[in-house]
All heavy atoms as an XYZ file, in Angstrom:
782
protein
N       0.828     -1.197      0.000
C       0.000      0.000      0.000
C       0.867      1.254      0.000
O       0.542      2.234     -0.677
C      -0.922     -0.003      1.205
S      -2.186     -1.291      1.152
N       1.960      1.235      0.771
C       2.852      2.395      0.827
C       3.420      2.694     -0.557
O       3.426      3.850     -0.996
C       3.975      2.167      1.864
C       5.090      3.182      1.734
C       3.392      2.186      3.279
N       3.873      1.689     -1.249
C       4.425      1.892     -2.591
C       3.342      2.432     -3.524
O       3.581      3.388     -4.276
C       5.020      0.582     -3.142
C       5.384      0.720     -4.617
C       6.237      0.161     -2.330
N       2.161      1.865     -3.466
C       1.079      2.335     -4.334
C       0.660      3.761     -3.989
O       0.368      4.553     -4.887
C      -0.117      1.387     -4.253
C       0.126     -0.002     -4.845
C      -1.095     -0.900     -4.614
C       0.471      0.061     -6.311
N       0.648      4.119     -2.713
C       0.328      5.504     -2.334
C       1.360      6.470     -2.888
O       1.018      7.537     -3.400
C       0.248      5.645     -0.814
C      -0.967      4.977     -0.237
O      -1.963      4.759     -0.933
N      -0.899      4.622      1.034
N       2.621      6.107     -2.799
C       3.675      6.969     -3.354
C       3.544      7.075     -4.872
O       3.710      8.148     -5.441
C       5.063      6.432     -2.985
C       5.394      6.548     -1.523
C       6.806      6.067     -1.297
N       7.142      6.030      0.120
C       8.369      5.858      0.572
N       9.386      5.711     -0.289
N       8.602      5.835      1.870
N       3.252      5.960     -5.510
C       3.118      5.935     -6.970
C       1.933      6.786     -7.409
O       2.038      7.554     -8.367
C       2.969      4.493     -7.428
C       2.799      4.324     -8.899
C       3.722      4.596     -9.870
C       1.644      3.837     -9.567
N       3.198      4.297    -11.106
C       1.926      3.831    -10.946
C       0.404      3.396     -9.128
C       1.008      3.398    -11.897
C      -0.510      2.966    -10.071
C      -0.208      2.975    -11.432
N       0.803      6.679     -6.715
C      -0.381      7.470     -7.068
C      -0.131      8.965     -6.946
O      -0.756      9.756     -7.656
C      -1.578      7.076     -6.200
C      -2.167      5.752     -6.618
O      -2.135      5.378     -7.783
N      -2.705      5.023     -5.661
N       0.748      9.378     -6.062
C       1.030     10.799     -5.855
C       2.265     11.297     -6.598
O       2.640     12.455     -6.458
C       1.203     11.096     -4.360
C      -0.131     11.135     -3.644
O      -1.180     11.115     -4.318
O      -0.133     11.175     -2.406
N       2.912     10.437     -7.348
C       4.135     10.856     -8.039
C       3.840     11.150     -9.502
O       2.835     10.732    -10.053
C       5.198      9.761     -7.938
O       4.798      8.630     -8.681
N       4.747     11.861    -10.089
C       4.653     12.141    -11.525
C       5.858     11.525    -12.214
O       6.987     11.686    -11.770
C       4.652     13.646    -11.770
C       3.433     14.307    -11.218
C       3.495     15.786    -11.444
N       2.357     16.393    -10.778
C       1.690     17.400    -11.263
N       2.033     17.936    -12.405
N       0.678     17.897    -10.607
N       5.586     10.827    -13.284
C       6.644     10.250    -14.113
C       7.531      9.265    -13.367
O       8.709      9.140    -13.676
C       7.510     11.356    -14.733
C       6.691     12.309    -15.570
O       5.812     11.892    -16.307
N       6.965     13.585    -15.428
N       6.987      8.589    -12.365
C       7.758      7.554    -11.678
C       7.049      6.229    -11.859
O       5.830      6.155    -11.854
C       7.881      7.862    -10.185
C       8.819      8.984     -9.885
C       9.075      9.077     -8.408
C      10.076     10.180     -8.136
N      10.379     10.301     -6.732
N       7.855      5.200    -11.994
C       7.291      3.857    -12.065
C       7.332      3.247    -10.667
O       8.020      3.759     -9.764
C       8.112      2.972    -13.020
O       9.417      2.789    -12.461
C       8.209      3.588    -14.414
N       6.632      2.159    -10.494
C       6.701      1.450     -9.218
C       8.134      1.011     -8.962
O       8.627      1.097     -7.836
C       5.705      0.272     -9.198
C       4.285      0.844     -9.115
C       5.996     -0.683     -8.056
C       3.184     -0.166     -9.169
N       8.821      0.597     -9.992
C      10.230      0.208     -9.847
C      11.065      1.381     -9.335
O      11.905      1.212     -8.450
C      10.781     -0.301    -11.185
C      12.199     -0.787    -11.113
C      12.658     -1.321    -12.458
C      14.103     -1.768    -12.379
N      14.578     -2.284    -13.678
N      10.844      2.589     -9.874
C      11.566      3.781     -9.400
C      11.359      3.971     -7.900
O      12.286      4.322     -7.170
C      11.077      5.047    -10.105
C      11.405      5.102    -11.579
O      12.382      4.451    -12.012
O      10.667      5.806    -12.300
N      10.135      3.767     -7.451
C       9.798      3.987     -6.045
C      10.437      2.922     -5.159
O      11.062      3.222     -4.144
C       8.270      4.039     -5.870
C       7.744      5.306     -6.556
C       7.872      3.992     -4.401
C       6.277      5.321     -6.820
N      10.302      1.670     -5.549
C      10.856      0.574     -4.747
C      12.374      0.671     -4.644
O      12.949      0.418     -3.581
C      10.429     -0.794     -5.333
C      11.190     -1.939     -4.684
C       8.923     -0.984     -5.181
N      13.035      1.072     -5.728
C      14.494      1.090     -5.747
C      15.099      2.464     -5.465
O      16.311      2.639     -5.603
C      15.014      0.534     -7.070
C      14.790     -0.944     -7.189
C      13.671     -1.435     -7.846
C      15.670     -1.845     -6.613
C      13.434     -2.796     -7.940
C      15.449     -3.207     -6.699
C      14.324     -3.690     -7.368
N      14.278      3.419     -5.025
C      14.822      4.734     -4.648
C      15.785      4.558     -3.472
O      15.552      3.750     -2.564
C      13.688      5.685     -4.280
N      16.856      5.297     -3.513
C      17.913      5.158     -2.515
C      17.387      5.359     -1.096
O      16.688      6.324     -0.814
C      19.019      6.173     -2.810
C      20.258      5.956     -1.987
C      21.380      6.855     -2.441
C      22.630      6.567     -1.653
N      23.743      7.370     -2.103
N      17.720      4.403     -0.241
C      17.443      4.447      1.207
C      15.954      4.527      1.569
O      15.598      5.060      2.602
C      18.189      5.615      1.839
C      19.691      5.492      1.745
C      20.368      6.631      2.413
N      19.726      6.870      3.700
C      20.339      7.155      4.816
N      21.610      7.279      4.821
N      19.680      7.364      5.926
N      15.100      3.983      0.742
C      13.670      4.042      1.037
C      13.121      2.757      1.645
O      12.253      2.804      2.497
C      12.878      4.413     -0.219
C      13.130      5.823     -0.661
C      12.787      6.817      0.438
O      11.649      6.886      0.894
N      13.772      7.574      0.878
N      13.608      1.628      1.206
C      13.096      0.357      1.698
C      14.264     -0.542      2.098
O      15.082     -0.920      1.262
C      12.220     -0.319      0.638
C      10.987      0.484      0.317
C      10.926      1.268     -0.824
C       9.900      0.469      1.172
C       9.794      2.018     -1.113
C       8.764      1.222      0.897
C       8.715      1.999     -0.241
N      14.332     -0.895      3.369
C      15.476     -1.652      3.877
C      15.661     -3.004      3.192
O      16.809     -3.425      3.010
C      15.407     -1.809      5.399
O      14.219     -2.439      5.802
N      14.602     -3.733      2.791
C      14.860     -5.001      2.096
C      15.632     -4.831      0.784
O      16.389     -5.714      0.390
C      13.458     -5.560      1.831
C      12.613     -4.954      2.901
C      13.171     -3.565      3.087
N      15.472     -3.700      0.122
C      16.258     -3.429     -1.080
C      17.672     -3.034     -0.686
O      18.659     -3.547     -1.231
C      15.598     -2.330     -1.947
C      16.500     -1.940     -3.114
C      14.241     -2.789     -2.456
N      17.776     -2.141      0.295
C      19.089     -1.627      0.706
C      20.010     -2.718      1.231
O      21.208     -2.703      0.953
C      18.905     -0.536      1.761
N      19.468     -3.672      1.988
C      20.343     -4.702      2.569
C      20.364     -6.009      1.776
O      20.988     -6.977      2.178
C      19.994     -4.952      4.035
C      18.627     -5.602      4.250
O      18.036     -6.131      3.289
O      18.150     -5.567      5.403
N      19.672     -6.043      0.640
C      19.739     -7.195     -0.248
C      18.712     -8.290      0.007
O      18.638     -9.248     -0.764
N      17.909     -8.174      1.062
C      16.887     -9.202      1.319
C      15.908     -9.318      0.170
O      15.392    -10.397     -0.106
C      16.107     -8.888      2.609
C      16.888     -9.177      3.871
C      16.069     -8.824      5.099
N      16.000     -7.360      5.202
C      14.993     -6.692      5.733
N      13.940     -7.314      6.219
N      15.017     -5.372      5.788
N      15.645     -8.236     -0.508
C      14.715     -8.203     -1.643
C      15.064     -9.282     -2.670
O      14.187     -9.917     -3.239
C      14.762     -6.816     -2.281
C      13.978     -6.705     -3.565
C      12.633     -6.372     -3.546
C      14.582     -6.940     -4.791
C      11.904     -6.267     -4.732
C      13.871     -6.838     -5.968
C      12.531     -6.508     -5.933
O      11.816     -6.415     -7.095
N      16.349     -9.481     -2.893
C      16.807    -10.394     -3.930
C      16.765    -11.867     -3.513
O      16.970    -12.743     -4.323
C      18.225    -10.015     -4.365
C      18.273     -8.595     -4.871
C      18.717     -7.562     -4.051
C      17.828     -8.281     -6.153
C      18.741     -6.253     -4.509
C      17.847     -6.972     -6.613
C      18.298     -5.970     -5.784
O      18.309     -4.667     -6.233
N      16.501    -12.123     -2.235
C      16.497    -13.493     -1.720
C      15.098    -14.018     -1.416
O      14.928    -15.192     -1.125
C      17.347    -13.554     -0.447
C      18.795    -13.204     -0.687
C      19.563    -13.144      0.607
C      20.974    -12.662      0.350
N      21.691    -12.407      1.575
N      14.106    -13.169     -1.473
C      12.738    -13.555     -1.113
C      12.098    -14.363     -2.229
O      12.232    -14.025     -3.400
C      11.881    -12.299     -0.821
C      10.421    -12.656     -0.645
C      12.414    -11.575      0.396
N      11.432    -15.420     -1.846
C      10.677    -16.205     -2.820
C       9.219    -15.762     -2.734
O       8.659    -15.631     -1.658
C      10.801    -17.685     -2.508
C      12.215    -18.194     -2.675
C      12.245    -19.700     -2.632
C      13.648    -20.162     -2.486
N      14.356    -20.518     -3.582
N       8.622    -15.522     -3.871
C       7.226    -15.123     -3.931
C       6.343    -16.331     -3.611
O       6.493    -17.383     -4.222
C       6.879    -14.573     -5.322
O       7.770    -13.502     -5.628
C       5.461    -14.073     -5.378
N       5.446    -16.147     -2.659
C       4.533    -17.216     -2.248
C       3.106    -16.828     -2.616
O       2.837    -15.698     -3.017
C       4.612    -17.436     -0.733
O       4.130    -16.242     -0.077
C       6.030    -17.746     -0.285
N       2.204    -17.759     -2.435
C       0.791    -17.443     -2.645
C       0.331    -16.365     -1.671
O      -0.494    -15.517     -2.021
C      -0.068    -18.698     -2.498
C       0.087    -19.630     -3.682
O       0.428    -19.192     -4.783
N      -0.143    -20.906     -3.473
N       0.857    -16.381     -0.459
C       0.524    -15.353      0.536
C       0.985    -13.969      0.057
O       0.262    -12.986      0.198
C       1.176    -15.682      1.883
C       0.811    -14.710      2.974
C       1.452    -15.056      4.305
O       2.424    -15.842      4.333
O       0.987    -14.527      5.316
N       2.167    -13.914     -0.558
C       2.680    -12.661     -1.108
C       1.759    -12.162     -2.220
O       1.389    -10.980     -2.249
C       4.099    -12.855     -1.680
O       4.934    -13.436     -0.698
C       4.683    -11.549     -2.158
N       1.405    -13.038     -3.116
C       0.515    -12.664     -4.229
C      -0.828    -12.152     -3.717
O      -1.360    -11.161     -4.214
C       0.306    -13.846     -5.165
C       1.512    -14.185     -6.004
C       1.206    -15.365     -6.947
N       2.406    -15.801     -7.616
C       3.240    -16.730     -7.153
N       2.986    -17.360     -6.025
N       4.323    -17.058     -7.825
N      -1.358    -12.808     -2.696
C      -2.642    -12.392     -2.136
C      -2.524    -10.999     -1.500
O      -3.400    -10.158     -1.671
C      -3.125    -13.402     -1.099
C      -4.481    -13.076     -0.531
C      -4.963    -14.142      0.424
C      -6.328    -13.750      0.970
N      -6.853    -14.762      1.882
N      -1.437    -10.757     -0.788
C      -1.227     -9.447     -0.158
C      -1.155     -8.340     -1.204
O      -1.737     -7.267     -1.028
C       0.046     -9.464      0.691
N      -0.442     -8.589     -2.287
C      -0.344     -7.595     -3.360
C      -1.712     -7.364     -3.992
O      -2.119     -6.222     -4.230
C       0.700     -8.015     -4.419
C       0.635     -7.107     -5.636
C       2.092     -8.013     -3.808
N      -2.442     -8.435     -4.231
C      -3.780     -8.288     -4.806
C      -4.696     -7.484     -3.886
O      -5.405     -6.574     -4.331
C      -4.385     -9.662     -5.071
C      -5.733     -9.576     -5.751
C      -6.325    -10.948     -6.053
O      -5.570    -11.928     -6.148
O      -7.553    -11.016     -6.190
N      -4.673     -7.769     -2.599
C      -5.492     -7.010     -1.639
C      -5.111     -5.534     -1.621
O      -5.976     -4.660     -1.546
C      -5.365     -7.607     -0.241
C      -6.033     -8.964     -0.018
C      -5.651     -9.525      1.343
C      -7.541     -8.857     -0.163
N      -3.824     -5.262     -1.697
C      -3.345     -3.865     -1.652
C      -3.785     -3.072     -2.868
O      -3.918     -1.849     -2.792
C      -1.824     -3.834     -1.529
N      -4.021     -3.746     -3.978
C      -4.459     -3.019     -5.173
C      -5.937     -2.654     -5.109
O      -6.388     -1.783     -5.839
C      -4.194     -3.828     -6.462
O      -4.926     -5.048     -6.409
C      -2.717     -4.099     -6.642
N      -6.692     -3.300     -4.245
C      -8.130     -3.045     -4.137
C      -8.499     -2.114     -2.990
O      -9.539     -1.468     -3.030
C      -8.891     -4.360     -3.971
C      -8.832     -5.179     -5.208
C      -8.013     -6.247     -5.446
C      -9.591     -4.996     -6.396
N      -8.223     -6.739     -6.702
C      -9.196     -5.990     -7.310
C     -10.573     -4.081     -6.778
C      -9.742     -6.086     -8.579
C     -11.125     -4.198     -8.046
C     -10.706     -5.189     -8.929
N      -7.669     -2.068     -1.946
C      -7.997     -1.263     -0.771
C      -6.713     -0.795     -0.102
O      -5.762     -1.546      0.018
C      -8.809     -2.098      0.215
C      -9.173     -1.356      1.468
C     -10.036     -2.215      2.363
N     -10.169     -1.563      3.651
C     -10.485     -2.185      4.764
N     -10.716     -3.477      4.741
N     -10.585     -1.537      5.887
N      -6.720      0.434      0.340
C      -5.540      0.986      1.023
C      -5.638      0.695      2.516
O      -6.187      1.466      3.288
C      -5.435      2.491      0.775
C      -4.213      3.094      1.445
O      -3.384      2.326      1.995
O      -4.088      4.321      1.427
N      -5.088     -0.426      2.908
C      -5.102     -0.823      4.317
C      -4.193      0.052      5.176
O      -4.269      0.021      6.389
C      -4.690     -2.288      4.453
C      -5.692     -3.231      3.848
C      -5.598     -3.649      2.522
C      -6.766     -3.693      4.601
C      -6.534     -4.507      1.960
C      -7.706     -4.552      4.052
C      -7.579     -4.953      2.733
O      -8.518     -5.791      2.185
N      -3.339      0.832      4.537
C      -2.393      1.679      5.271
C      -2.964      3.053      5.608
O      -2.289      3.867      6.217
C      -1.108      1.850      4.464
O      -1.317      2.760      3.394
N      -4.184      3.312      5.173
C      -4.856      4.594      5.431
C      -4.067      5.782      4.884
O      -3.924      6.807      5.537
C      -5.137      4.771      6.925
C      -5.974      3.673      7.593
C      -6.155      3.958      9.074
C      -7.312      3.507      6.893
N      -3.537      5.618      3.679
C      -2.842      6.719      3.020
C      -1.389      6.902      3.423
O      -0.797      7.942      3.151
N      -0.793      5.905      4.024
C       0.593      6.023      4.511
C       1.603      6.025      3.369
O       1.400      5.394      2.337
C       0.916      4.867      5.454
O       0.086      4.912      6.578
N       2.693      6.752      3.614
C       3.814      6.798      2.673
C       5.069      6.132      3.240
O       6.048      5.963      2.528
C       4.163      8.249      2.328
C       3.076      8.943      1.558
C       2.145      9.735      2.202
C       2.972      8.789      0.187
C       1.140     10.371      1.499
C       1.962      9.412     -0.532
C       1.052     10.199      0.137
O       0.057     10.806     -0.560
N       5.018      5.801      4.522
C       6.174      5.226      5.202
C       5.714      4.147      6.167
O       4.588      4.187      6.653
C       6.919      6.298      6.006
C       7.338      7.485      5.201
C       6.520      8.607      5.102
C       8.557      7.491      4.535
C       6.904      9.709      4.361
C       8.943      8.590      3.787
C       8.113      9.693      3.703
O       8.490     10.774      2.964
N       6.614      3.235      6.471
C       6.358      2.261      7.534
C       7.683      1.819      8.119
O       8.738      1.969      7.503
C       5.560      1.051      7.017
C       6.305      0.203      6.019
C       7.046     -0.889      6.437
C       6.254      0.493      4.672
C       7.725     -1.679      5.519
C       6.916     -0.289      3.743
C       7.659     -1.380      4.175
N       7.624      1.307      9.330
C       8.804      0.740      9.965
C       8.390     -0.177     11.090
O       7.245     -0.162     11.532
C       9.760      1.820     10.466
C       9.329      2.817     11.540
C       9.181      2.208     12.898
C      10.334      3.943     11.609
N       9.342     -0.972     11.525
C       9.163     -1.815     12.700
C       9.875     -1.106     13.851
O      11.104     -1.102     13.907
C       9.764     -3.200     12.460
C       9.599     -4.120     13.641
O       9.402     -3.681     14.765
N       9.681     -5.407     13.389
N       9.130     -0.476     14.759
C       9.773      0.309     15.808
C      10.653     -0.512     16.757
O      11.553      0.028     17.386
C       8.600      0.940     16.566
C       7.388      0.247     16.121
C       7.684     -0.426     14.826
N      10.430     -1.824     16.824
C      11.229     -2.673     17.715
C      12.665     -2.839     17.216
O      13.577     -3.048     18.009
C      10.584     -4.040     17.879
C       9.272     -3.988     18.624
C       8.666     -5.366     18.748
C       7.332     -5.287     19.465
N       6.700     -6.602     19.566
N      12.848     -2.749     15.908
C      14.199     -2.971     15.362
C      14.749     -1.743     14.634
O      15.883     -1.761     14.174
C      14.239     -4.202     14.433
C      13.336     -4.012     13.222
C      13.887     -5.471     15.193
C      13.493     -5.087     12.158
N      13.955     -0.695     14.526
C      14.390      0.502     13.797
C      15.502      1.225     14.541
O      15.552      1.227     15.769
C      13.205      1.447     13.610
N      16.370      1.836     13.778
C      17.386      2.716     14.342
C      16.678      3.846     15.095
O      15.709      4.404     14.613
C      18.233      3.270     13.189
C      19.305      4.204     13.665
O      19.007      5.406     13.786
O      20.423      3.732     13.904
N      17.145      4.174     16.276
C      16.484      5.181     17.125
C      16.381      6.538     16.424
O      15.392      7.237     16.576
C      17.218      5.347     18.467
C      17.185      4.140     19.371
C      15.813      3.630     19.763
N      14.992      4.651     20.385
C      13.680      4.584     20.478
N      13.026      3.559     19.985
N      12.987      5.541     21.053
N      17.381      6.924     15.661
C      17.310      8.224     14.973
C      16.231      8.207     13.893
O      15.550      9.207     13.683
C      18.663      8.617     14.386
O      19.070      7.716     13.384
N      16.062      7.075     13.227
C      14.981      6.963     12.240
C      13.623      7.042     12.927
O      12.727      7.735     12.449
C      15.070      5.648     11.465
C      16.194      5.639     10.478
O      16.736      6.673     10.107
N      16.576      4.450     10.049
N      13.494      6.346     14.044
C      12.233      6.361     14.768
C      11.897      7.770     15.247
O      10.759      8.220     15.130
C      12.271      5.388     15.947
C      10.989      5.243     16.751
C       9.807      4.856     15.874
C      11.186      4.223     17.862
N      12.897      8.495     15.738
C      12.663      9.884     16.172
C      12.203     10.742     15.003
O      11.309     11.561     15.152
C      13.930     10.483     16.794
C      14.081     10.159     18.258
C      15.145     11.012     18.923
N      16.445     10.925     18.273
C      17.336      9.963     18.503
N      17.080      9.018     19.366
N      18.481      9.960     17.866
N      12.799     10.561     13.818
C      12.385     11.329     12.652
C      10.921     11.046     12.326
O      10.144     11.963     12.078
C      13.262     11.012     11.441
C      12.861     11.797     10.239
C      13.203     13.087      9.955
C      11.989     11.378      9.183
N      12.607     13.487      8.765
C      11.854     12.456      8.281
C      11.312     10.196      8.901
C      11.081     12.381      7.127
C      10.539     10.122      7.752
C      10.434     11.212      6.884
N      10.532      9.777     12.339
C       9.135      9.416     12.088
C       8.230     10.111     13.101
O       7.231     10.725     12.734
C       8.946      7.895     12.193
C       9.258      7.144     10.929
C      10.550      7.104     10.419
C       8.270      6.457     10.264
C      10.841      6.395      9.269
C       8.539      5.740      9.108
C       9.828      5.719      8.603
N       8.571      9.997     14.367
C       7.723     10.551     15.427
C       7.634     12.071     15.382
O       6.584     12.641     15.677
C       8.240     10.098     16.794
C       8.088      8.605     17.007
C       8.777      8.087     18.255
O       9.718      8.753     18.754
O       8.391      7.013     18.716
N       8.717     12.731     15.000
C       8.750     14.196     14.992
C       8.281     14.818     13.687
O       7.899     15.985     13.661
C      10.160     14.707     15.305
C      10.593     14.359     16.712
O       9.783     14.239     17.614
N      11.890     14.172     16.887
N       8.320     14.061     12.592
C       8.050     14.640     11.275
C       6.766     14.149     10.616
O       6.300     14.772      9.671
C       9.216     14.333     10.326
O      10.432     14.775     10.862
N       6.241     13.033     11.085
C       5.116     12.407     10.399
C       3.944     12.176     11.341
O       4.081     12.271     12.551
C       5.557     11.067      9.802
C       6.735     11.109      8.836
C       7.203      9.701      8.506
C       6.374     11.871      7.576
N       2.820     11.829     10.738
C       1.614     11.497     11.490
C       1.428      9.982     11.465
O       1.409      9.370     10.389
C       0.406     12.185     10.856
C      -0.911     11.807     11.469
C      -2.056     12.425     10.673
C      -3.359     11.760     11.062
N      -4.410     12.024     10.119
N       1.279      9.376     12.618
C       1.030      7.941     12.706
C      -0.385      7.643     12.207
O      -1.331      8.347     12.553
C       1.179      7.488     14.154
O       0.848      6.126     14.275
N      -0.531      6.596     11.385
C      -1.846      6.275     10.837
C      -2.418      4.970     11.383
O      -3.571      4.911     11.760
C      -1.805      6.192      9.304
O      -0.817      5.252      8.917
C      -1.526      7.547      8.682
N      -1.598      3.922     11.412
C      -2.106      2.610     11.811
C      -0.920      1.720     12.174
O       0.193      1.942     11.728
C      -2.945      1.981     10.658
C      -3.733      0.768     11.146
C      -2.098      1.675      9.452
C      -4.763      0.261     10.143
N      -1.183      0.702     12.979
C      -0.184     -0.314     13.295
C      -0.738     -1.668     12.880
O      -1.940     -1.918     13.000
C       0.133     -0.334     14.783
O       0.779      0.841     15.157
N       0.142     -2.518     12.387
C      -0.240     -3.877     12.016
C       0.905     -4.802     12.332
O       2.033     -4.608     11.852
C      -0.588     -3.958     10.529
C      -0.936     -5.341     10.086
N      -2.085     -5.974     10.493
C      -0.289     -6.205      9.292
C      -2.127     -7.189      9.957
N      -1.046     -7.339      9.223
N       0.632     -5.760     13.192
C       1.649     -6.689     13.680
C       2.825     -5.889     14.221
O       2.665     -5.111     15.142
C       2.030     -7.691     12.610
C       0.870     -8.596     12.233
C       1.277     -9.685     11.305
N       0.116    -10.501     10.970
C       0.109    -11.352      9.991
N       1.194    -11.538      9.265
N      -0.964    -12.065      9.738
N       4.010     -6.064     13.647
C       5.204     -5.371     14.172
C       5.481     -4.030     13.501
O       6.500     -3.416     13.787
C       6.438     -6.259     14.007
C       6.372     -7.496     14.849
O       5.776     -7.490     15.919
N       6.963     -8.579     14.390
N       4.617     -3.582     12.617
C       4.908     -2.385     11.848
C       3.954     -1.237     12.178
O       2.786     -1.453     12.445
C       4.840     -2.682     10.343
C       5.980     -3.526      9.893
N       5.985     -4.886      9.990
C       7.172     -3.186      9.356
C       7.133     -5.355      9.538
N       7.876     -4.341      9.138
N       4.515     -0.045     12.125
C       3.694      1.160     12.239
C       3.776      1.904     10.913
O       4.802      1.893     10.243
C       4.146      2.033     13.403
O       5.491      2.399     13.276
N       2.686      2.546     10.554
C       2.561      3.231      9.268
C       2.361      4.726      9.508
O       1.739      5.126     10.494
C       1.391      2.651      8.468
C       1.642      1.241      8.032
C       1.494      0.182      8.906
C       2.050      0.968      6.740
C       1.748     -1.121      8.513
C       2.308     -0.331      6.322
C       2.150     -1.375      7.222
N       2.891      5.535      8.585
C       2.970      6.986      8.796
C       2.682      7.767      7.521
O       2.953      7.310      6.422
C       4.374      7.343      9.278
C       4.797      6.594     10.487
C       5.209      5.292     10.548
C       4.840      7.076     11.817
N       5.512      4.947     11.842
C       5.295      6.028     12.639
C       4.554      8.311     12.399
C       5.473      6.176     14.001
C       4.735      8.448     13.754
C       5.178      7.401     14.548
N       2.176      9.004      7.710
C       1.994      9.951      6.612
C       2.877     11.131      6.873
O       3.018     11.591      7.977
C       0.573     10.474      6.540
C      -0.431      9.486      6.120
C      -1.816     10.113      6.104
O      -2.156     10.925      6.932
N      -2.608      9.686      5.153
């Protein structure tokens, strides 16, 4: 949902541009992106995200339990919290 929200509000950017933008998504930055196997659960999540914005318009997300403290402070001081799901919090 976060990627789709960014894409809907961007001009002349592809989803690939958004996903691979420097320092935006830790799975890309640390290489986990390249090791993940797509499962039926993954496909279902993507399909659900295309029909409804479960993130309530969020442009950012993080796991506050493992996030760098300076990143968490930036989120808390600069953004509006929208929703939490499992270990992640979502922000506008």
